[in-house]
Each structure stands twice: as C-alpha cells, then as structure tokens.
N, C-alpha and C positions, 0 to 999 in steps of 0.2 A: 611516395613511400614504397620501399621494396617489398617483395613477397614475404621475406623473413620478418621485416618490421611489422607488416600487417598481421602476420600470424601471432607474433609476440603480443601485440596490442589486443588482439582478440582473446588470447589466453589469459591476459591480465584481468580482463573482465570476467571470464568464466571460471578461472582457476584460483585467482588470488584470494577470494573469500574462503574457499575450501582449505587452502594451505595455511592461510593466516589463522583460521579457527584452530587447527591442530597445533600450530606453533605457540599460540597463546595457552593452549592446554598444557603444553610441555614446560614452557618458561614461566607461566603464571601471569595473571592480569597485571601485576606490578611491573612486569617486564615487557610492556607493550612496545617500547622503542626497540628492544632487541628483536622481538618477533618481526617488526616491520623492516628492520635492517636485513635480517636473514632473507625475508621475502624479496626485497628489492635486489639483493645480491644474486638470488637465484634467477630472476628475470634478466638482470644485466648480463650474467654469465651465459644465459640462453642466447641473447642477442649477439654477443661476441662470438661464441662458439659456433652457432648455426650459420653465421655469415661466412666464417672461414672454413668450417668443416661440413656444412650442409645440414639441412633439417633432419632430425632423427625420425625413424619410422613411427615412433610413438612419443610425440612431443609432451603429452601430459605426464606419462610415466617418467620421462627424462627430467621434467621440472620437479616432480615429487621426489625423485631420488637425489637431485641436486639440493633441494631444500633440506632434506633429511641429513645429507652429508654435512651441509654447512651448519645445521643445528648441532650436530655431533661435535664438530670442530669447536663451536662456541662453548659447549659444555666442557670439553677437554681443557680449553684455554682459561676458563674462569670458574672452574668447579669449586674452588675454595673462596672465591671473591663474591659469588652471587648465590642468592637463594632462588630456587626454582619452585614449580608447583609442589605444594606441601606433601601431597600423597605420592609424588613421584621422586622426591628428592633422594630417598634412600637408594632407589634403583639407578640413579644417575651418578652415584658416587664412584663406581668402578667401570672400567672400559667395557667389560663383557656385558654386564647388566644394562649399561646405558645403551649399547648397540641393540640389544634384544628389546629393550623398552621402546626405543624409537621405531624399530621394525613393527612392533605391535601397534603403536599409536598411529602409524601412517597407513593402516589398513582401511579399506573403504567403509567398513562398519563403524570404526572408531571416528573416522573423519565426519561421517554423517551425524554421529552423536555430538561431536564438537561443533558442528554447524548449528545444531539445535541449541547448544549452550550459548553460542555467540548470539543467536537470534533472541533468546530470552534476555541476555545481558543488554543488547542494544535497545530493547524495548522496555527497559526497566522503568517502573513508575516514578522513580526519583529523578529521572532525566527530564528536563524541560523539552517541549516540542521543538523549540528553537535550536537546541543542541542535539536532540535525538536524530533529526532528519539527516544532517550532514554525516553523523556517525554511522547511520544505517547505509547511506549511499557509499561511504568509503569501505566499510568492513563487511557489508552484506551484498553490495552490488559491484564492488571492485572499481569504483570510479576514482580517478585521480582528484587531487585538490583543485586543479585547474578546471576539470570537467564539472565538479560540484559547484564551484563558484559561478561558472557560466550558466549551469542549469537553474541555480537559485538566484541569479542576478545579484550576487553578493561578492564583495571584494575578496580575493584570496586570503588576505591578511585576517579578515574577519572569520573566514572558514577555519583557518589554522587555530585561531584563538578559541573557537567553539569546540574544535576537536580536542585541544589541550585541556580545556575546562572539563570536558566529558571524561577524559582519561583520569584526571585528578579525582573526579567524583567517584569513579569506579575502581580506584586504586586498591581498595581492600575488599572488592567484590569477590564472593566465592563463585568460581567458575563451574557451577553445577546446574543440573536441571532442577526445577522447582520440586519440592516435596509434594506428596499427595494433597496435603491440606492447603498448600500455597498455589497449587496448579490452576484452579479455576480463575482466581484473580490475575495471576501472571499470564494465563492464556488469553484472558479478555484484553489485557494491555497489549499483547502481541497482535491480536486481531485488529484492534483499533489502530495501532501504529502502521500495520501493513496496509490497511484500507486508506489511511492518509497518504502513504507512499504511492499507492495505486492512483489515487485522485490527483496527486501532483502531476502524473502523466496524462490521465484521462481528461482533466479539465485544463490542460495547458493551452496556451495560445496556439492556434493552428500553425503559425509560422515556426513554432518550436516543437511541434508535435513529433516530427521524425526523430528528433534527439531525445525527447522526453518519453516516448513510448516505451523506452527501455525500463522506465520506472514501473509501468504496468506489467511488463514481462517478468521483471524480477520479483515484484510483489506476488504475482501468481505462482512463480516458482517456489517462493518461500512458504506460501500456504500449502503447496503441494508437498513440500518437505515435512510439514506438520502432519499432513494426512497420511504420509507413509509410516508414521510412528503411531501404531494402534493405541499405545498407552497414553498418548497425549491428545490426539484429535477428538473433538466433540462435535455436537450437532452444528454449532456455530462455525466451526472450522470448515466443514463441508459446504455449509450455506454461504460462507464468505466467498469461497472459490466459485460457487455457482453464481453469486451476485456479480462477481468480476467478469465471468463469461457472458452473462446477460448484458452487462454494460459494454463490453468489448464488441459484442455482436452488432451494435448500432453505431459504432464509432465513426464509420465512413459516411453516415447520413446526418450527423448532428451539426455540421457546418456547411455553409454554402461556398461557392468558388472564391469569394472574397474573404473567407475565414470567419464569417459572422455566424452566430448560433442560429439554428433552425428550430422553432418550437416543435414539440413532439407530434402535434396534430398535423403538421405539414411535412414531417420527415418521410422520405421515400422508403417504405418498409420492404420493398422488393429487393433492396440491397442489404438488408439486415442479414448477417451471417448465420445461416441455418445450422451449420455444423457447431458453431459456438453455442447457439441456443440449445441444441441437442445435448451438448456436454453439460451445460448448466442444468438442464432438466434431469439428467442422470445423477448429477451430484446432489440436487435437491431431493430426489427420491431416496438417496442414501441418507440424507439428513433427516428425512421424515421418519426413518426407522430408528433414530437415536433419541426418541422422546424421553427415555429414562434419564437423560442428562439435562433435561430442562430446555425450555425455549428461550433463545436470546435475541438480541437486536438484529443480528445479521440474518438469522433464520427468517424473521418477519420481513426484513427489507428484500431478501432474495425472492420471497413469495410475491411481494408487491411488484418487483421487476418482472417476474414471470408472467403476471397478469397482463402486462403490456406486451410482452414478447409472444404470447401464445395466440394473439389475434392478428388478422391481416389488415385491419384498418382502425383508425382512432374511434370511429363510430361504434365499433364492436367491443370497445373496452368494457370489462365487467366492473363498473364503478362501485357497485354495492359491495362486492367482494374486497375491493381495494379499501373502501371505507372501513369495513370490519377489521381488516388487517392493520390499518392505521390506528384504530381504536386500541387494539392489543399493543401496538408499538408505543402509543402514548401512555398506556397503563404501566408499561415496563420502564420507559425512560423519563416520563414527565416533561418532555421537551416541548416548549411553546412552538418551535419550528415544526415539529411533528404534528402538533395540533393544527397548525396553519394548513399543512398538506391534507390533514384529515378533513378540514372544512371544504377544501376544493373537491375532494372525492365525495363528500356528502352532498355538495351542490350538484355535481354531475349525476349523482344517483337519484336525484329528484327532490331532495329536501333543501331547496335553495334558500328559503327564508330562514330556516334554522342555521344554515351555514353562514349567512350574512350576520345573524345575531352573534354567532360564535366569534367571527372575525372582528366584529365591532368591539366585543369584550377583550379580545386578544390584543387589539391595537393599543390598549392601555397598559399592557405588560411592559415592565422596564426593559426587557430584552429587545423590544422593538422601538425603543425611544428614538433612536436615530435612523431607523429603517423605513424605507418606502414600501416594503413588501406587504404589510397589512392593507395599506391604501390601494396598492395595485391589485391585490386579491379581491377587495371590495368592488373595485371597478369591474373586474372580470366576472364576479358573481352577479352583480347587478345587470351587466350586459347579457349574461346567460338567462336571466329572468325577464329580459326585455325592458328593463328600466333605463331608458336611454339617457335621460337627464342626469340621474344619479351616477350612471356609469362614467360619463364624461367628466362629471364634477370630481369624482374620486381619482380619475386618471390624471386630471390636472394637478390635484394635490400631491399625487404620487410623484409626478414629474418634477414638481417644485422641491420635493424632499430628497430625491436621490435617483440613482440608476444612471448608467451612461446613455448616450444618445441612441445607440442601437437597441438597448433594452427598452427604452421608451418607445422607439419605433415599433418594435415587436408587440408591445402591449397595446398600442393604439390600433395596430392592424388586427390583433386578436379580438379586440372589443368591436371593431367594425364588422368582422366576420360573424361574431356571435349575435350582434344586433340584427344583421341581415337575415340570419337563419332562425331567429326567435319568433 
C-alpha cells in the first residue's frame, strides 16, 4: 500500500462518520444512498488526485470541501426530482441560498451536532441488536462492509442485508436530537449500545484483539462526544467513560501468552495502566457531582470497577463495599446475573453461608436453566468456606453442564487454591 493509499484508508476511518453525518442532515435520512455515493466519490477523488498531484497540506479540509462541492452538484442536478431534508428544502431551491446553506452546515459546530444526531439514530430502540451493531460500525466507526464482515465473522452478503433492513426501518426517522422528555430513555439506549460496542472489542478473542481494539477506541470517542455536549451528558455518561477506562487499564493483564483468560486474582496488577485508572477516577469524581440526575447502572458498575482498580492486590479488595454496590445495582436492574455477582461479593465479605443460600435459590431461576454459572459459583463459595467435598461435587456438575475446557480448568485451579488457603 502506498503512502497515499494508507492516508486515504486512515481518513476513511476517522472522517467518513463526520462527513456522512452532515450529508445525511442535508439530504435527509430517506436519501441514505445519495449521501453514501457522495461520500465514496469524495474519497475516490482524493485517491486519484493525491496520487497525481500530491497530498494537500490539509487533507481533512480538502475532503470536506470536495464532499461539499459534490453535494452541491447533486442538489443542482436533481433539485426538482428529489426531496431533501424538510427544514432545509426551501434553502436548497436557489443557487445562492444552497451554497450558503452548505457552507453553514459544513462548519465544525454543525458537524458535531450532526454526529450526535447520527449517534442517537444508530442506537434507536426500534433497531434490533443484530442490525444495530453493523450499522454503528459502518456509520459511527467508518468501517467498510468487508471489515465489518471480518470483525463479526459474518458473510458480507448478510451484513449488506442487515444494513439494508436498518435503512428501511429508519426511512421516515426524524434526524433530530431527542426532546427533553425523550432524552433520558434515548440516552440510556445510547449508553447501552456503546457499552456493547466497547465489549465487542474488549472481550474479543486475543488473536483478533489488535483489529477489534478499534471498537473500544471508537466507543470511548463517542461517549466523549456526548460528554462534550453539556445539555445531553448525565451522570451515567461520565460514569460509562470511567468504566471503559477502568476496563482498558487492565486489558494487557487479562490474557496469558497463549491468549487464555487469567482470573482477576492472578492478574499482574503492576502492569495495570495507572494513567487510565487516573482518568477513570477523574471522570467518576465528575459523575459523583451530578447526583441531581439520578444514579444509573453504569454509575454503579464504574464504582465497582474502581474498587478493584484502587488496590494493589486481590487480598486488599474491599468486598463489603462491592457487595453494597451490587445490592444497589440489583435493586436498579433486577438482574439475576447481577445477583449472582452480589453473592460472590457477599461470600468474600464474610457471609459465605448466606451467599451459598442465595446462589442455591438462584440456580432455580429460568435465566440459568441452561447455564453452568450457578453451579460453578456454588463450587467456588464452598471452596472459600473450606467445604472440600461439596466444592468438588458442584465443580463436577458445572463441568457436565457447560463451559469450555479452559474455563473448567480455571475453575478447578481456583477451587484448589481456595481449599489450600482456607
């Protein structure tokens, strides 16, 4: 790949989401294809012109001007045949007002607003998670269809169908920011979608981590975009970014050289990234000051992650504080998975019998009907209490029910360590 081709590829990742957002604003959501065509033409022109004439001093500005000129050409050519964004249509009818309108729309402030509009649209609650993720990867992260297919281990044809279905679903969507009454629910949807995007990268198979870490970077960048808008960001927004920093701080320690997961009690904390932990702490302090907006799921999860990050060893973990936070999180979400984590924290804080009783009851929950997790947790808690026979019995049942071989190996090793130290 030549230097020019490399630069264009990099700019497609960083600039296409920005340019596409403003093009959709001008043309309207119903003209997605036209916006994509204009965007592709701008990058193709960059590749051709820069190879023959050299790379301009400001490639980003060059791309923006080219996209704006091509958009204006499209408006001139099909002004009477197409309908554009309803609130801009009147201004696009004449040559002078169209030019002035596009100049205004391609300013940094307007582009940022359009990126926020695109973000809320891509995370709309009417979109299924199956269709939302490819749509986000394409229009918020700038990935090509080929790159999305590789990242999600899905055929390109399937990705194209999902993108098409999503466009059809959003055909009549109003490309606006949520109203004041709609904002809390819409923002919660965005937070959840961005955390899922982050986790696609964070929990990726280690052999795919170098490629998928871009998901983490882009998710964090989009949360940062929300934080920059004071009228939108709330306590959970700041806490979500803090949680992402706490997670990223330990990403280098969570897998061994073979790529297998390392349990948190064996992770090498000396390589946890202190700068990221500091950034997470700073964001969490800001979130603490926004209590007037209420406490949400990510605020509590960030505080739980902080409890692990603030100590130098697993033995120093403040389990009672974590237990109290999980209690609050369960009251908020009602999630049986949260309750399972609560039981582990309860056991480590000294109330092992009560924790075993809780997990025994949880094992009957329909959510865990096909899961080995309650049995593995019971094995863990019994080993923590020194109940050797019960621990190995539950471990055997857990292995028979599920989990891959490495997960089973980790569990058996943890039980052995706990029994030796009990």
